[in-house]
N, C-alpha and C positions, 0 to 999 in steps of 0.2 A: 124414457122419453118424458118430457115435461107434460104436465097436464094440459096446458094450452094447445101444444102441438097435437096431442092425442085427440083433443076435442075438435080441432080444426080438420084433422084427417077423418074423423068420424062424420063430420058435417059434409066433407067433400064426397064421401061415398054415396050420398044421396043425390049428387049432381050427375048430369049426363056424362058419358065417357069422354066426349070431346072437351067438355069444360074442365074435367079432372086432368086430361092431358095438358091443356093450356096452363092450368094453375101449377101443375107438376113441373113443366118446363120453366116456368118463371121462377119457381121456388129454387130449382136447381141452379139456375143462372145467378140468382141472388147468393146462394151459398157459395158459389165458385168465386164471385166477386169478393165476398168476405174473406175467403181463404187467401185470395191474391193480396188483399189489403193487409191482412195479418202477417203474411209473409214479408211484404214491403216494410211494414213497421218493425218487424223482428230484424230485418237486415239493417234498417236505420239505426236501431238501438245498438246492435252489435258494432256498427261503424262508429258511433259516437263513444261507445264504451272502450273501444280500441284506440281512441284518440284521433280518429280520422275526420272529426267534425270541423267545420270552419264557421266563422262568423257569417251571419245571414243579413244581407242588405234588404230589408222589408220593402222599401220603396221600389228598388229594382225588381224584386219578386213581383210586386203588383203591376208594374209596367209590363213585364214579360207576360203575366197571366192575361192582362187585358188584350195584349196584341194576339196571343194564342187564341183567345175566345171572341175576338172581333169587338171588343168594347174599348171605349176611349175614357 
């Protein structure tokens, strides 16, 4: 384990159990999101490497993203 994480865990042990539980749940959630993102990136890279990529229209991508997130 890296020193920073070891230090953080050592600090956490001094907190009340409820705080430790909350922080632990947030950390696990963050780790799961990172795993999912890495998996999606790996899939995308494999797709590009196998020639399945296509040209991206950045303007259209931005329009769709703004629609999806309620921005104009």
